[in-house]
C-alpha positions in Angstrom: -240.1 -25.0 -37.9 -237.6 -23.2 -40.2 -235.6 -22.1 -37.1 -234.8 -25.7 -36.4 -232.9 -26.2 -39.6 -229.5 -25.3 -38.1 -230.1 -27.8 -35.2 -231.0 -30.6 -37.6 -227.9 -29.9 -39.7 -225.8 -30.5 -36.6 -226.5 -34.2 -37.2 -224.3 -34.2 -40.3 -221.4 -32.1 -39.1 -219.2 -34.8 -37.4 -219.6 -38.6 -37.5 -218.9 -38.8 -33.8 -222.1 -39.4 -31.9 -222.0 -41.9 -29.1 -222.8 -45.4 -30.5 -225.1 -47.7 -28.8 -222.3 -50.0 -27.7 -219.2 -48.2 -26.5 -216.0 -49.9 -25.4 -214.9 -48.3 -22.1 -211.6 -46.5 -22.5 -208.6 -47.9 -20.7 -208.4 -46.3 -17.3 -207.5 -46.7 -13.7 -210.4 -48.1 -11.6 -212.7 -45.5 -10.0 -211.6 -45.0 -6.4 -214.0 -45.9 -3.7 -216.1 -42.9 -2.7 -215.9 -42.0 0.9 -218.1 -40.0 3.3 -217.6 -36.3 3.9 -216.1 -36.8 7.4 -213.0 -35.1 6.0 -215.2 -32.0 5.5 -217.0 -32.0 8.8 -220.5 -32.3 7.5 -222.9 -35.0 6.4 -223.3 -35.4 2.7 -226.5 -34.9 0.7 -228.2 -38.3 0.5 -230.7 -37.4 -2.3 -230.9 -34.7 -4.9 -234.5 -33.7 -5.6 -236.9 -30.7 -5.7 -236.4 -30.1 -2.0 -232.6 -29.9 -2.0 -231.3 -26.5 -0.9 -229.4 -24.9 -3.7 -226.4 -22.5 -3.6 -228.3 -19.5 -5.0 -230.6 -19.7 -2.0 -227.9 -20.0 0.6 -227.0 -23.7 0.4 -223.4 -24.5 1.3 -223.2 -28.1 0.1 -222.3 -29.2 -3.3 -224.9 -31.1 -5.3 -223.4 -34.5 -4.9 -223.9 -37.6 -2.8 -220.2 -38.4 -2.8 -218.3 -35.2 -1.9 -215.1 -37.1 -1.3 -213.6 -39.7 -3.6 -210.5 -41.5 -2.3 -208.6 -40.7 0.8 -207.3 -37.1 1.1 -203.9 -36.7 2.6 -205.0 -33.5 4.5 -208.2 -32.1 5.9 -210.3 -29.8 3.8 -212.8 -27.4 5.4 -216.5 -27.9 4.8 -216.6 -24.9 2.5 -213.9 -23.3 0.5 -212.9 -19.9 1.8 -210.7 -18.1 -0.8 -207.3 -17.0 0.5 -207.0 -19.7 3.2 -205.9 -22.8 1.4 -202.6 -22.8 -0.5 -202.4 -25.4 -3.2 -200.0 -28.3 -2.8 -197.3 -28.5 -5.5 -199.0 -31.4 -7.2 -202.6 -30.2 -6.8 -205.3 -28.9 -9.2 -208.2 -26.7 -8.1 -211.2 -26.3 -10.4 -213.8 -23.7 -9.7 -217.1 -23.4 -11.6 -217.3 -19.6 -12.3 -220.4 -20.0 -14.4 -222.6 -23.1 -14.5 -225.6 -21.8 -16.4 -226.9 -21.5 -19.9 -227.6 -18.6 -22.3 -230.4 -17.3 -20.1 -228.2 -15.2 -17.7 -229.7 -14.8 -14.2 -228.5 -13.4 -10.9 -228.4 -16.9 -9.4 -226.3 -18.5 -12.2 -223.6 -17.0 -14.3 -223.1 -18.2 -17.9 -220.5 -20.8 -18.9 -217.0 -20.6 -17.4 -214.5 -22.8 -15.5 -211.3 -21.7 -13.7 -208.4 -24.1 -13.3 -205.5 -23.4 -10.9 -202.4 -25.5 -10.6 -199.8 -25.8 -7.8 -196.7 -25.0 -9.9 -194.2 -22.3 -8.9 -195.7 -19.9 -11.3 -199.1 -20.3 -9.7 -200.8 -20.5 -13.1 -204.5 -20.4 -13.6 -206.6 -20.7 -16.7 -210.1 -19.6 -17.8 -212.0 -22.1 -19.9 -214.8 -20.1 -21.5 -215.9 -16.8 -20.0 -219.6 -16.3 -20.0 -221.4 -13.3 -18.6 -221.2 -13.0 -14.8 -218.1 -15.3 -14.5 -215.7 -12.5 -13.5 -217.8 -11.3 -10.7 -217.3 -14.7 -9.1 -213.6 -14.7 -10.0 -213.0 -11.4 -8.2 -214.3 -13.0 -5.0 -211.7 -15.8 -5.2 -208.9 -13.3 -4.2 -206.7 -14.3 -7.1 -204.5 -11.6 -8.7 -206.0 -9.7 -11.7 -202.3 -9.3 -12.8 -202.4 -13.0 -13.8 -205.6 -13.0 -15.8 -203.7 -13.7 -19.0 -204.8 -17.1 -20.3 -208.2 -18.0 -21.8 -209.2 -21.1 -23.7 -212.5 -20.8 -25.6 -214.4 -23.9 -26.7 -216.6 -22.0 -29.2 -217.9 -18.6 -29.9 -221.5 -18.6 -28.7 -222.2 -15.4 -26.7 -222.9 -17.3 -23.4 -219.3 -18.6 -23.5 -217.5 -15.3 -24.3 -219.8 -12.6 -22.7 -217.2 -11.4 -20.1 -214.3 -11.1 -22.6 -214.6 -7.3 -22.8 -214.5 -7.1 -19.0 -211.4 -9.3 -18.9 -209.5 -7.5 -21.6 -210.3 -3.9 -20.8 -211.7 -3.6 -17.2 -209.1 -5.9 -15.6 -206.3 -4.0 -17.4 -207.6 -0.9 -15.7 -207.7 -2.9 -12.4 -204.0 -3.9 -12.5 -203.1 -6.3 -15.3 -200.2 -5.1 -17.4 -199.8 -8.0 -19.8 -202.0 -8.8 -22.8 -204.5 -11.7 -22.7 -203.5 -14.8 -24.5 -206.6 -16.5 -26.1 -206.8 -20.0 -27.5 -209.8 -21.0 -29.5 -211.0 -23.0 -32.5 -210.4 -22.0 -36.1 -213.4 -21.9 -38.3 -214.2 -23.4 -41.7 -213.7 -19.9 -43.0 -211.4 -17.2 -41.7 -214.4 -15.1 -40.6 -215.7 -17.9 -38.3 -212.5 -18.4 -36.4 -211.3 -17.2 -33.0 -208.8 -14.8 -34.5 -211.5 -13.0 -36.4 -213.5 -12.8 -33.1 -210.7 -11.2 -31.1 -209.8 -8.8 -33.9 -213.4 -7.6 -34.1 -213.6 -7.4 -30.3 -210.6 -5.1 -30.3 -212.0 -3.0 -33.1 -215.4 -2.7 -31.3 -213.6 -1.4 -28.2 -211.2 1.0 -30.0 -212.7 3.9 -28.0 -212.0 2.1 -24.7 -208.4 1.3 -25.8 -207.8 4.9 -26.9 -209.1 6.2 -23.6 -206.4 4.3 -21.8 -203.6 6.3 -23.4 -201.1 6.9 -20.6 -202.8 4.5 -18.3 -200.3 1.9 -16.8 -202.7 -0.9 -17.9 -202.7 0.1 -21.5 -200.3 -2.7 -22.6 -202.7 -5.2 -21.1 -205.7 -4.1 -23.1 -205.2 -6.3 -26.1 -205.2 -10.0 -27.0 -202.8 -12.5 -28.5 -204.7 -15.2 -30.2 -203.8 -18.8 -31.2 -206.3 -20.8 -33.2 -206.5 -24.5 -32.5 -207.7 -27.1 -35.0 -211.5 -27.6 -35.0 -211.3 -30.9 -36.9 -208.6 -33.0 -35.1 -207.0 -33.4 -31.7 -203.9 -31.3 -31.0 -201.6 -30.3 -28.1 -202.0 -26.6 -27.9 -200.2 -25.6 -24.7 -197.1 -26.9 -22.8 -195.6 -24.6 -20.2 -194.5 -24.9 -16.6 -195.5 -28.5 -16.2 -199.0 -28.0 -17.6 -200.2 -29.6 -20.8 -203.4 -28.7 -22.6 -204.8 -30.6 -25.5 -207.9 -29.8 -27.7 -210.3 -32.1 -29.5 -213.3 -31.6 -31.8 -216.8 -31.9 -30.5 -220.3 -31.7 -32.0 -222.2 -28.5 -31.5 -224.4 -27.3 -34.4 -221.6 -26.6 -36.8 -217.9 -27.1 -37.2 -215.8 -24.9 -34.9 -216.3 -26.2 -31.4 -213.7 -28.0 -29.3 -213.2 -29.5 -25.8 -210.0 -29.5 -23.8 -207.9 -31.9 -21.6 -205.7 -30.4 -19.0 -202.8 -32.4 -17.4 -200.6 -31.5 -14.5 -198.5 -33.7 -12.2 -200.4 -36.9 -13.1 -203.8 -35.2 -12.5 -206.2 -34.5 -15.4 -209.4 -32.7 -16.2 -211.5 -33.0 -19.4 -213.9 -30.2 -20.3 -216.4 -30.8 -23.0 -217.6 -27.3 -23.7 -221.0 -27.6 -25.5 -221.5 -30.9 -27.3 -223.6 -33.9 -28.1 -222.2 -37.2 -26.9 -219.0 -37.6 -28.8 -216.4 -40.3 -29.4 -213.6 -37.7 -29.5 -214.4 -36.8 -25.9 -214.1 -40.5 -24.9 -210.8 -40.6 -26.6 -209.7 -37.6 -24.6 -210.6 -39.6 -21.4 -208.7 -42.7 -22.5 -206.0 -43.7 -20.1 -207.9 -42.2 -17.2 -209.3 -38.8 -16.1 -209.8 -37.4 -12.6 -212.5 -34.9 -13.4 -214.8 -34.9 -16.4 -216.9 -31.8 -16.8 -219.6 -32.5 -19.4 -222.4 -30.3 -20.5 -225.9 -31.5 -19.6 -229.2 -29.9 -20.5 -232.5 -30.5 -18.6 -234.8 -33.3 -19.6 -236.8 -32.5 -22.7 -240.1 -32.3 -20.9 -238.7 -30.0 -18.2 -237.0 -27.8 -20.9 -240.2 -27.5 -22.9 -242.2 -26.4 -19.8 -239.6 -24.0 -18.5 -238.6 -22.5 -21.9 -242.2 -22.3 -23.2 -241.4 -24.3 -26.4 -243.1 -27.3 -28.0 -242.0 -30.7 -26.9 -240.7 -31.5 -30.4 -238.5 -28.4 -30.3 -237.2 -29.2 -26.9 -236.3 -32.7 -27.9 -234.3 -31.4 -30.8 -232.4 -28.9 -28.7 -231.7 -31.4 -25.8 -230.9 -34.4 -27.9 -229.3 -33.1 -31.1 -227.5 -29.9 -30.0 -226.7 -30.6 -26.4 -226.6 -33.7 -24.1 -229.5 -35.1 -22.3 -229.2 -36.4 -18.7 -229.7 -40.0 -19.9 -227.0 -39.7 -22.5 -224.6 -37.9 -20.2 -225.0 -40.9 -17.8 -223.9 -43.2 -20.7 -220.9 -40.9 -21.3 -220.0 -41.0 -17.7 -220.2 -44.8 -17.6 -217.9 -45.1 -20.6 -215.4 -42.4 -19.5 -215.0 -43.7 -15.9 -213.7 -40.5 -14.5 -213.0 -40.4 -10.7 -215.6 -37.6 -10.5 -218.0 -36.7 -13.3 -219.8 -33.3 -13.5 -223.1 -32.3 -15.0 -222.4 -28.7 -16.2 -224.3 -26.1 -18.2 -227.6 -27.2 -16.5 -230.1 -24.7 -15.4 -230.1 -25.3 -11.6 -233.4 -24.8 -9.9 -235.9 -27.0 -8.0 -237.7 -28.1 -11.2 -234.5 -29.2 -13.0 -232.1 -30.9 -10.7 -234.2 -33.8 -9.5 -235.3 -35.1 -12.9 -231.9 -34.6 -14.4 -230.1 -36.4 -11.6 -232.7 -39.2 -11.7 -232.4 -39.8 -15.4 -228.6 -39.7 -15.3 -228.7 -42.3 -12.5 -230.7 -44.7 -14.8 -227.4 -45.1 -16.7 -224.6 -44.5 -14.2 -224.0 -45.1 -10.4 -220.6 -43.6 -9.9 -219.6 -40.3 -8.3 -221.3 -37.4 -9.9 -221.8 -33.7 -9.1 -224.3 -31.2 -10.6 -222.3 -28.0 -11.0 -223.5 -24.8 -9.4 -221.7 -21.5 -9.5 -218.7 -21.7 -7.2 -218.6 -25.4 -6.9 -214.9 -26.3 -6.2 -213.0 -29.5 -6.9 -209.6 -30.2 -5.3 -207.7 -32.9 -7.2 -204.7 -34.8 -6.0 -203.5 -38.3 -6.7 -205.1 -39.4 -3.4 -208.6 -37.9 -3.8 -211.1 -35.6 -5.4 -212.8 -33.3 -2.9 -216.0 -31.3 -3.8 -217.2 -28.2 -1.9 -218.9 -24.9 -2.4 -216.9 -21.6 -2.2 -218.1 -18.8 0.0 -216.9 -15.5 -1.4 -217.0 -11.8 -0.5 -219.6 -10.4 -2.9 -218.0 -6.9 -2.8 -214.3 -7.9 -2.9 -211.9 -5.5 -4.5 -209.5 -6.7 -7.2 -206.3 -8.3 -5.9 -203.1 -7.0 -7.5 -199.9 -9.0 -7.3 -197.6 -7.5 -4.7 -200.5 -6.0 -2.7 -199.8 -8.4 0.2 -202.2 -11.2 -0.8 -200.7 -14.6 -1.8 -201.2 -15.6 -5.4 -201.2 -19.2 -4.3 -204.3 -19.2 -2.2 
């Protein structure tokens, strides 16, 4: 049991676990969920062990409410990259990686992409786990703009594709360095700046090999550390505001983020136990809450081959169980809530959805790779993206619009 000591210690890191009685944050009322007539297909009516999943060819998102509100325009049943320009006040969120540390071909590790409809056509990576950039490439967005990454913490399943981003995409067309935001650590050695410095040192050969290559200036990072122990505004450019807040995940040095643009907002938990600081980030209203969720302890024990006691510690003390995420959703009152970081297979989705529903009956989606959320003041629309699995990188100026 000595390997469980770090997990148990997480209990004492922050006094911010969700109390039994939580006052719901001030927020606008949840808009009435509507049918998916806007998308031209019937919604899923139940999520269970028979539901067809994306990795086996399913084209519907794992939600019974794919449309919340009244969209001002029609959205296709699936998202086809390159065919839907964003409106000026719109946010599009794509799950690049919905999985956990156990990387598999059907589910990339942790990563979320957020695009906004400003004139600069900005987009941002939030975490960048292994496999995420393979999905990104299929979205037909320009590699020349892959310059902004926000890390929630430094576990390998949240940063595994960083070398590919910094070096391979510089060879593929990016000319500017990658800006990285991430938490400071209790000591200098545990912070994001130390991580990126060591990353560059480890890839010194790759950098040197690019001498004379037009992408050489892009093969480096510019790092800004954000506080791990207090909320902070960490980014304000081109109409986009991003704030960070501390969360609980094993030890100090993990954060979540809130993104705001044109009156729309997204809160991303990263990895965490239920946490009051996250509810504070949702206060005043949030359109999309993406919150980590692990499988039920019994399912995790069976699938991972660990004792039930071990599984309960991992699910309940290091991550967030389906029951507890339902309580978070009920308190946060987002227009759409998302169970993310969940192993998605036929053994996990049914029990996780059922246990979450014991606490919350509002609009919820279980994230799969390439689940897409379009957010406007009128509605939140959820779909699956269908991408070209062998797409070549898109370089700005090659004839493809950056705003698609």
